[in-house]
C-alpha positions as CSV (number, residue, x, y, z in Angstrom):
1,M,21.4,5.6,1.0
2,M,22.4,5.3,-2.5
3,F,19.6,9.0,-2.6
4,D,22.0,9.9,0.2
5,L,25.1,9.6,-2.2
6,A,22.9,10.8,-5.3
7,W,22.7,14.0,-2.7
8,K,26.0,14.5,-1.7
9,M,27.1,14.2,-5.4
10,S,24.6,17.2,-6.0
11,K,22.6,14.3,-8.3
12,D,20.0,14.2,-6.2
13,S,16.1,14.7,-8.2
14,R,12.2,14.4,-7.1
15,E,12.3,11.2,-9.1
16,Y,15.4,9.0,-7.0
17,L,14.1,11.1,-3.9
18,W,10.2,9.4,-5.0
19,W,12.0,5.9,-5.4
20,S,13.7,6.0,-2.3
21,I,10.1,6.7,-0.9
22,I,8.8,3.4,-2.3
23,G,12.3,1.9,-0.9
24,V,11.8,3.2,2.5
25,T,8.2,2.1,2.6
26,D,8.9,-1.7,1.6
27,Q,11.2,-1.9,4.7
28,F,8.5,0.0,7.0
29,L,5.3,-2.1,5.8
30,N,7.6,-5.6,5.1
31,C,8.7,-5.2,9.0
32,K,12.5,-4.8,8.0
33,I,12.7,-1.6,10.7
34,S,10.2,-0.4,13.0
35,R,7.9,2.0,13.0
36,D,10.7,4.7,15.1
37,Q,13.4,4.3,12.6
38,Y,10.5,4.9,9.6
39,V,8.6,7.7,11.0
40,S,12.9,9.4,11.7
41,V,13.7,8.7,7.7
42,C,10.2,9.9,7.4
43,G,11.4,13.5,9.1
44,T,14.6,13.4,6.5
45,V,12.5,12.9,3.6
46,Q,10.4,15.6,4.6
47,Q,13.1,18.0,4.5
48,H,14.7,16.8,1.3
49,V,10.3,17.2,-0.8
50,Q,10.7,20.6,1.0
51,R,14.2,21.7,-0.5
52,L,13.5,20.5,-3.6
53,T,10.6,22.4,-4.0
54,N,12.3,25.2,-3.0
55,Q,15.0,24.5,-5.6
56,S,12.5,24.4,-9.4
57,D,9.5,25.3,-10.6
58,V,6.2,23.0,-9.4
59,S,3.7,24.9,-11.6
60,S,3.6,22.8,-14.3
61,V,0.6,20.3,-14.7
62,N,4.2,17.9,-15.9
63,E,5.7,18.2,-13.1
64,I,6.6,15.7,-10.2
65,K,5.2,17.1,-7.3
66,I,5.6,14.6,-4.1
67,K,3.4,15.4,-1.0
68,Y,3.3,14.1,2.7
69,S,0.3,12.1,3.1
70,N,-1.8,9.9,5.9
71,E,-1.9,6.4,4.6
72,L,-4.3,3.6,5.8
73,R,-2.6,-0.4,5.7
74,L,-5.4,-0.7,3.4
75,D,-3.8,-2.2,0.3
76,L,-4.7,-0.4,-2.8
77,Y,-7.9,0.8,-1.7
78,R,-8.2,3.6,-4.0
79,H,-8.0,1.6,-7.0
80,W,-10.4,-1.6,-5.5
81,T,-13.3,-1.9,-3.3
82,L,-12.9,-1.2,0.2
83,M,-14.9,-4.0,1.2
84,E,-12.2,-6.4,-0.5
85,S,-9.2,-3.6,0.7
86,L,-10.2,-4.6,3.9
87,K,-11.1,-8.7,3.2
88,H,-7.4,-9.2,1.6
89,S,-5.7,-6.2,3.5
90,A,-3.3,-8.5,5.9
91,Y,-3.0,-6.3,8.6
92,T,-7.0,-5.7,8.7
93,A,-7.6,-9.6,7.9
94,S,-4.9,-11.0,10.4
95,R,-6.4,-9.0,13.0
96,F,-10.2,-9.8,11.8
97,R,-9.5,-13.2,11.3
98,I,-11.4,-13.6,8.4
99,W,-11.1,-16.1,7.8
100,T,-13.3,-17.1,9.4
101,S,-17.7,-16.5,9.9
102,K,-16.8,-14.5,13.2
103,G,-14.1,-12.8,11.5
104,K,-16.6,-11.5,8.4
105,K,-18.8,-10.7,11.3
106,K,-17.2,-8.8,13.0
107,L,-15.8,-6.6,9.5
108,N,-19.6,-6.0,9.0
109,E,-20.2,-4.9,12.1
110,F,-16.8,-2.5,11.9
111,L,-18.3,-1.1,8.6
112,A,-21.6,-1.2,10.9
113,D,-20.0,1.4,13.9
114,M,-18.7,3.8,10.7
115,G,-22.4,4.1,9.3
116,L,-21.4,3.3,5.8
117,P,-23.6,1.4,3.8
118,L,-22.8,-2.1,2.3
119,L,-23.4,-0.9,-1.1
120,Q,-21.0,1.9,-0.9
121,C,-18.3,-0.1,0.6
122,K,-19.3,-3.0,-2.1
123,Q,-18.4,-0.5,-4.9
124,N,-15.0,0.5,-6.9
125,F,-13.6,3.4,-4.7
126,Q,-13.7,6.2,-6.9
127,S,-17.3,5.6,-7.7
128,M,-17.9,6.1,-3.7
129,D,-20.4,9.0,-3.1
130,M,-17.8,12.4,-3.1
131,E,-18.7,13.3,1.1
132,I,-17.9,9.7,1.6
133,R,-14.8,9.4,-0.1
134,R,-13.6,12.4,1.2
135,D,-14.0,11.4,5.3
136,V,-14.2,7.6,5.3
137,C,-10.4,8.0,5.8
138,G,-10.8,9.7,9.0
139,W,-13.8,7.5,10.3
140,I,-11.6,4.3,9.7
141,E,-9.1,5.9,11.9
142,V,-11.1,6.8,14.6
143,T,-13.4,3.6,14.5
144,A,-10.4,1.8,14.5
145,Q,-9.3,2.1,17.9
146,K,-12.5,0.0,19.1
147,Y,-11.4,-2.8,17.2
148,G,-7.6,-3.1,18.5
149,L,-6.3,-1.2,15.0
150,E,-4.0,1.3,16.5
151,D,-1.4,1.0,13.8
152,I,-3.9,1.0,11.1
153,S,-2.5,4.8,9.6
154,Y,1.4,5.9,9.1
155,S,2.8,8.7,7.4
156,S,3.7,7.9,3.9
157,F,4.0,10.1,0.6
158,E,2.2,10.7,-3.0
159,L,3.4,11.6,-6.6
160,Q,0.9,13.4,-9.1
161,Y,1.8,14.6,-12.0
162,G,-0.9,15.7,-14.6
163,F,-4.0,16.3,-13.6
164,A,-5.5,13.3,-13.0
165,N,-2.5,10.9,-12.0
166,K,-1.4,10.3,-8.4
167,F,-0.5,7.8,-6.7
168,C,0.5,6.6,-2.9
169,A,4.1,5.1,-1.5
170,A,1.8,1.2,-0.9
171,D,0.4,1.3,-4.2
172,L,3.5,1.9,-6.6
173,L,5.2,-1.0,-4.2
174,S,2.8,-3.5,-4.1
175,A,2.3,-3.1,-8.4
176,T,5.9,-3.5,-8.8
177,F,6.2,-6.2,-6.7
178,S,3.5,-7.9,-8.3
179,V,5.8,-7.8,-11.5
180,L,8.9,-8.2,-9.8
181,T,6.9,-11.9,-8.5
182,N,5.5,-12.2,-11.9
183,P,6.1,-16.6,-12.0
184,M,4.9,-16.6,-16.1
185,L,8.7,-14.3,-16.2
186,D,12.1,-15.7,-16.2
187,T,14.2,-14.3,-13.0
188,E,15.6,-11.2,-15.9
189,A,12.9,-9.9,-17.7
190,A,10.7,-9.9,-14.6
191,F,13.3,-7.3,-12.7
192,L,13.5,-5.2,-16.1
193,K,9.8,-5.4,-16.5
194,A,9.6,-3.6,-12.7
195,Q,12.0,-1.3,-13.2
196,D,10.0,-0.2,-16.1
197,T,7.3,-0.2,-13.2
198,L,8.7,2.9,-11.3
199,N,9.0,4.8,-14.2
200,R,5.8,6.9,-13.8
201,C,5.3,7.7,-17.7
202,N,4.3,3.9,-17.8
203,E,-0.1,4.0,-16.7
204,D,-0.4,0.6,-18.5
205,L,2.6,-1.2,-16.9
206,I,1.6,0.5,-13.2
207,N,-2.2,-0.2,-14.1
208,S,-1.4,-3.3,-15.2
209,G,1.1,-3.9,-12.0
210,I,-2.0,-2.7,-9.8
211,E,-4.5,-5.5,-11.1
212,Q,-1.9,-7.9,-10.1
213,S,-1.0,-7.3,-7.2
214,K,-4.9,-7.2,-6.4
215,S,-4.4,-11.0,-7.7
216,L,-2.2,-12.0,-5.7
217,C,-3.6,-10.6,-2.6
218,C,-7.2,-12.6,-3.3
219,S,-4.3,-15.9,-3.8
220,L,-2.6,-15.7,-0.9
221,L,-5.7,-14.8,1.5
222,N,-7.3,-18.1,-0.5
223,Q,-4.6,-20.3,0.6
224,V,-4.4,-19.3,4.2
225,Q,-7.7,-20.0,3.7
226,A,-7.0,-23.2,2.6
227,F,-4.1,-24.2,5.4
228,I,-6.3,-23.7,7.6
229,D,-9.5,-25.9,6.4
230,M,-7.6,-28.5,6.2
231,K,-5.4,-27.8,9.6
232,Q,-1.7,-28.0,7.4
233,V,-0.8,-25.4,10.0
234,V,2.1,-26.7,12.6
235,C,2.6,-25.0,15.4
236,T,6.1,-25.4,17.1
237,G,6.7,-23.4,20.1
238,P,6.8,-19.9,18.9
239,F,6.5,-20.3,15.5
240,V,3.8,-21.9,13.1
241,Y,4.1,-23.1,9.5
242,A,2.6,-25.0,6.5
243,V,4.0,-26.6,3.2
244,I,2.9,-25.0,0.1
245,Q,3.0,-28.4,-2.4
């Protein structure tokens, strides 16, 4: 809505469009809108990307470039190991039931079906063999069908500026959210710092937010594991809940 307002006032820019992409990504990944609504918004966003690209020169190395991409529902896998991302992403962890021994075995079977050596899966994604890194997303999409992970991929966008700076919307969302919910900061300080994280020039802050987000994913899985092991999950009809003390 805010981007539409800026557009109608002829004040829009690729920076504003990128922030709106992060916002709608948050709505989709946190189930605030349906997949159909999200797809519809992505179509509109793509039109704005093309329009803003045609209106300005994007040949400069330091200019913002927004590109369509097919994204996986794996948290921060480009900044983590594939194994850790599969274990700690809510989408895959819940479907594999990764907190059980059967779930861990199923995850290993999933990787074996793709023909991925465990040594590669336990390396940082950027350190994997180039051929594997190039093709692994396609392998995951194909193999996921067999394991009931039909929605493991979705349409998204990525931001690129400079030679090495490339982020997908979900990564920036995770970094910003982890900063915003940092318990070590008061509400105002956390909000201002999260706002700074959205600035593409604050690379150190973005990378720090990504590391915090990985820690948050690990803590969440450990908490769920503790709830289940201690039988603290209460079932009330169609809902289940647990109390954090």
